[in-house]
C-alpha positions as CSV (number, residue, x, y, z in Angstrom):
1,M,1.3,-26.6,17.7
2,T,-0.4,-28.1,14.7
3,R,-3.4,-26.0,13.6
4,S,-6.7,-27.7,12.6
5,F,-8.1,-27.7,9.1
6,E,-10.9,-25.5,10.2
7,E,-8.6,-22.9,11.7
8,L,-6.4,-22.8,8.7
9,V,-9.4,-22.4,6.4
10,A,-11.1,-19.7,8.4
11,E,-7.9,-17.6,8.5
12,A,-7.1,-17.9,4.8
13,D,-10.7,-17.4,3.6
14,S,-11.0,-14.1,5.5
15,V,-7.7,-12.3,5.0
16,S,-7.6,-9.5,2.4
17,V,-6.3,-10.4,-1.1
18,D,-6.2,-6.9,-2.4
19,G,-3.1,-5.8,-4.2
20,W,-0.3,-8.0,-5.6
21,D,1.7,-8.4,-2.4
22,F,2.2,-12.1,-1.4
23,S,3.9,-11.5,1.9
24,W,1.1,-13.2,3.8
25,L,2.5,-16.4,2.4
26,N,5.9,-15.9,4.1
27,G,6.7,-19.2,6.0
28,R,3.6,-20.8,4.5
29,A,4.7,-21.2,0.8
30,S,7.9,-20.7,-1.2
31,E,8.6,-20.0,-4.8
32,Q,11.8,-19.9,-6.8
33,R,12.4,-16.6,-8.4
34,P,13.5,-16.2,-12.1
35,S,17.3,-15.8,-12.4
36,W,17.1,-12.5,-14.4
37,G,15.6,-10.2,-11.7
38,Y,12.7,-8.5,-13.6
39,Q,12.2,-5.6,-11.2
40,R,15.8,-4.6,-11.3
41,L,16.0,-4.8,-15.1
42,M,12.7,-2.9,-15.4
43,G,14.1,-0.2,-13.1
44,E,17.2,0.2,-15.3
45,R,15.0,0.8,-18.4
46,L,12.7,3.2,-16.6
47,A,15.7,5.3,-15.6
48,L,16.5,5.8,-19.3
49,A,13.0,6.3,-20.6
50,E,11.2,9.6,-21.4
51,A,7.6,8.3,-21.2
52,A,6.6,4.9,-19.9
53,L,3.5,2.9,-19.3
54,D,3.1,-0.1,-16.9
55,I,0.1,-2.2,-18.0
56,Q,-2.0,-4.1,-15.4
57,T,0.1,-2.7,-12.6
58,G,-1.9,-4.5,-9.8
59,G,-1.5,-2.6,-6.6
60,G,1.6,-0.9,-8.1
61,E,4.0,-2.7,-5.8
62,V,6.4,-3.9,-8.6
63,L,6.5,-0.5,-10.3
64,A,7.0,1.3,-7.0
65,G,10.2,-0.7,-6.5
66,A,11.9,1.2,-9.3
67,T,14.4,3.8,-8.0
68,S,13.4,6.5,-10.5
69,F,10.5,7.2,-12.9
70,P,10.8,8.9,-16.3
71,P,9.2,12.4,-16.7
72,V,6.0,10.8,-17.9
73,M,4.9,7.7,-16.0
74,A,1.5,6.1,-16.4
75,A,0.0,2.8,-15.2
76,T,-3.3,1.0,-15.9
77,E,-5.3,-1.4,-13.7
78,S,-8.8,-2.8,-14.0
79,W,-9.7,-4.1,-10.5
80,P,-11.0,-1.2,-8.3
81,P,-9.4,-2.3,-5.1
82,N,-6.0,-2.4,-6.9
83,V,-6.7,0.9,-8.6
84,A,-7.1,2.5,-5.2
85,K,-4.0,0.8,-3.8
86,A,-1.8,1.7,-6.8
87,T,-3.0,5.3,-6.8
88,A,-2.1,5.7,-3.1
89,L,1.3,4.1,-3.8
90,L,2.3,5.7,-7.1
91,H,0.7,9.2,-7.1
92,P,3.2,10.6,-4.5
93,R,5.9,9.5,-7.0
94,G,4.3,11.5,-9.8
95,A,2.8,8.5,-11.7
96,V,-0.8,8.6,-13.1
97,V,-2.9,5.5,-12.5
98,V,-5.7,5.0,-15.0
99,A,-8.6,2.7,-14.4
100,D,-8.9,0.6,-17.5
101,A,-10.5,-2.6,-18.5
102,D,-8.0,-5.3,-19.6
103,E,-9.2,-5.1,-23.2
104,P,-8.5,-2.9,-26.2
105,P,-8.1,-0.1,-26.8
106,L,-5.5,1.3,-24.3
107,P,-6.6,4.9,-23.4
108,F,-3.6,6.5,-24.9
109,A,-2.6,8.1,-28.2
110,D,-0.5,6.4,-30.9
111,G,3.2,6.5,-30.2
112,A,2.7,7.9,-26.7
113,F,5.5,5.9,-25.0
114,D,9.0,4.8,-25.6
115,L,8.7,2.1,-22.9
116,V,5.9,-0.2,-22.0
117,T,6.3,-2.7,-19.2
118,S,4.2,-5.3,-17.5
119,R,4.7,-8.0,-14.9
120,H,2.3,-11.0,-15.2
121,P,-0.4,-9.5,-17.4
122,A,-3.6,-11.5,-17.5
123,A,-4.1,-10.7,-21.2
124,V,-1.7,-9.3,-23.8
125,W,-3.0,-7.2,-26.6
126,W,0.0,-7.0,-28.9
127,E,-1.5,-4.7,-31.5
128,E,-2.3,-2.1,-28.7
129,I,1.2,-2.4,-27.2
130,A,2.6,-1.8,-30.7
131,R,0.2,1.1,-31.3
132,V,1.1,3.1,-28.2
133,L,4.9,2.6,-28.6
134,R,7.0,5.0,-30.5
135,T,9.1,3.7,-33.4
136,G,12.2,2.3,-31.7
137,G,10.3,1.9,-28.4
138,T,10.5,-1.2,-26.2
139,Y,8.1,-3.6,-24.6
140,F,9.8,-5.2,-21.6
141,A,7.8,-7.7,-19.5
142,Q,7.8,-10.8,-17.4
143,H,4.9,-13.1,-18.4
144,V,3.4,-16.2,-16.8
145,G,4.2,-19.1,-19.1
146,H,2.3,-22.2,-20.2
147,S,1.0,-24.8,-17.7
148,S,2.0,-22.6,-14.7
149,V,1.1,-24.2,-11.4
150,F,-0.9,-26.9,-13.3
151,E,-0.2,-29.5,-10.6
152,L,-2.5,-27.4,-8.4
153,V,-5.0,-26.5,-11.2
154,E,-5.3,-30.2,-12.2
155,Y,-5.7,-31.3,-8.6
156,F,-9.0,-29.3,-8.4
157,L,-10.1,-29.3,-12.1
158,G,-8.8,-32.6,-13.4
159,P,-6.6,-33.1,-16.5
160,Q,-6.5,-30.2,-18.9
161,S,-6.5,-30.3,-22.6
162,A,-3.3,-30.0,-24.7
163,A,-4.6,-26.7,-26.0
164,T,-5.1,-25.4,-22.4
165,R,-1.7,-26.6,-21.3
166,R,-0.2,-24.8,-24.4
167,A,-1.8,-21.4,-23.7
168,R,0.7,-18.6,-23.0
169,H,3.6,-20.5,-24.5
170,Y,6.5,-18.2,-25.1
171,E,6.9,-19.4,-28.7
172,D,3.3,-18.4,-29.5
173,E,3.5,-15.1,-27.6
174,S,6.7,-14.3,-29.5
175,A,5.0,-15.0,-32.8
176,D,2.1,-12.8,-31.9
177,A,4.4,-10.0,-31.0
178,R,6.2,-10.2,-34.4
179,D,2.8,-10.3,-36.1
180,A,2.0,-7.0,-34.4
181,G,5.2,-5.4,-35.8
182,L,7.5,-5.9,-32.9
183,D,11.0,-7.4,-33.1
184,V,11.6,-9.8,-30.3
185,V,15.2,-9.1,-29.2
186,D,15.3,-11.3,-26.0
187,I,13.3,-14.2,-24.7
188,R,14.1,-16.3,-21.7
189,F,12.1,-19.1,-20.1
190,E,12.3,-20.8,-16.7
191,S,10.3,-23.4,-14.7
192,L,10.4,-22.7,-11.0
193,R,9.6,-24.8,-7.9
194,I,6.7,-23.8,-5.6
195,E,5.9,-25.5,-2.3
196,F,2.7,-25.0,-0.3
197,F,3.3,-25.9,3.4
198,D,-0.3,-25.7,4.6
199,I,-3.8,-25.7,3.2
200,G,-4.2,-22.0,4.2
201,A,-1.5,-21.1,1.7
202,V,-3.3,-23.0,-1.1
203,I,-6.6,-21.2,-0.3
204,Y,-5.0,-17.7,-0.2
205,F,-3.2,-18.4,-3.5
206,L,-6.3,-19.5,-5.3
207,R,-8.4,-16.5,-3.9
208,K,-5.7,-14.1,-5.1
209,V,-4.7,-15.6,-8.4
210,I,-8.3,-16.0,-9.5
211,W,-7.7,-17.4,-13.0
212,M,-6.1,-20.6,-11.7
213,V,-9.3,-22.2,-10.6
214,P,-12.0,-19.8,-11.9
215,G,-14.8,-19.2,-9.4
216,F,-12.9,-20.9,-6.6
217,T,-14.6,-20.8,-3.2
218,V,-13.8,-22.8,0.0
219,E,-17.4,-24.0,0.1
220,Q,-17.3,-25.5,-3.4
221,Y,-14.0,-27.3,-2.9
222,R,-14.1,-28.1,0.8
223,D,-13.8,-31.9,0.3
224,S,-10.9,-31.5,-2.1
225,L,-9.3,-29.0,0.3
226,Y,-9.6,-31.4,3.2
227,E,-8.0,-34.2,1.2
228,L,-5.2,-31.9,0.2
229,H,-4.8,-30.8,3.9
230,E,-4.4,-34.4,4.9
231,R,-1.9,-35.1,2.1
232,I,0.2,-32.1,3.2
233,E,0.0,-33.1,6.9
234,N,1.1,-36.7,6.1
235,N,3.5,-36.3,3.2
236,G,4.9,-32.7,3.4
237,P,4.5,-29.7,1.1
238,F,2.5,-29.8,-2.0
239,V,4.9,-29.2,-4.9
240,A,4.0,-27.4,-8.1
241,H,6.0,-25.5,-10.8
242,S,5.4,-22.0,-12.0
243,T,6.6,-21.0,-15.5
244,R,7.9,-17.5,-16.4
245,F,9.4,-15.9,-19.4
246,L,11.1,-12.6,-19.9
247,I,10.4,-10.9,-23.2
248,E,11.9,-7.7,-24.8
249,A,10.6,-6.5,-28.1
250,K,11.2,-3.3,-30.0
251,K,8.8,-1.5,-32.4
252,I,10.6,-1.5,-35.8
253,D,8.3,0.9,-37.8
C-alpha cells in the first residue's frame, strides 16, 4: 500500500541518525559501491601495521569490519553520539577512541603511526597527517569527491558555483598531499549511481549527511520535499551520482 507524504516524513524525521550505518535505507535507496573495496583493502593494511590511526571514524562501523588490528590502534571522532557508539564498538577490540575536533592539531606525537586511514573525512588536514606519520608510513583513505550527489544538493539549494562544484577534486587533494610531503602512489576515481525510492530516504540522507544541505530541516524545505515526493511517485526514483576516490600516499621524509 502506498504511504502518504506525511507518513513518510514523520517516520524519516524521527528515526535516529547516530553512527555511520545506512541500513535504514535498505529497500528505500540504492548506491553503487566503488569497485576497489575500501574496507577490505584497509583491513589488509591494518593487518601489517604496527601502529594505526583511523581519522573521523564515525560510529566505528567501517574500522570494526577489519579482521585484525595492529598492536596500537587509535581512532578519532568529533560528534559526541558517534564517540559513544565507536567507543562501545571498538574498545572491546583494544582500540582507543579519542574525542577530537575535526581541526588541527591531531592529539598525537610526531611520527606516532605507520598507517593512517579514513573513510569519507569531512575535512583533510594534510600537514597533520604527514606529521603523525613515520617516515615511510602510509595514508590510505577513501574520500568523497567533487560534486557528489549534487543533483540533490542543487534541487534544494539551486545551481552551485564552479568553485563549489570543484571542491574536493581528487587532482587538488593529490596536489595538497604532495605539498605536505607525501608521495601519492595510487589514486582512483569513480562516479556512482544513487537512487532514492521515496521521500523518506531523501530526508534521512540529508539529516545524516549534514553537509549536503547545511541546516536542513523538514520544516524549512517542506514545500520542496512535497514536490520531490510527487515527482518520485509519478516518475520513479530520484537519481543522483556520488563521487569517490581512493588515495594512497607515503611519507617520504
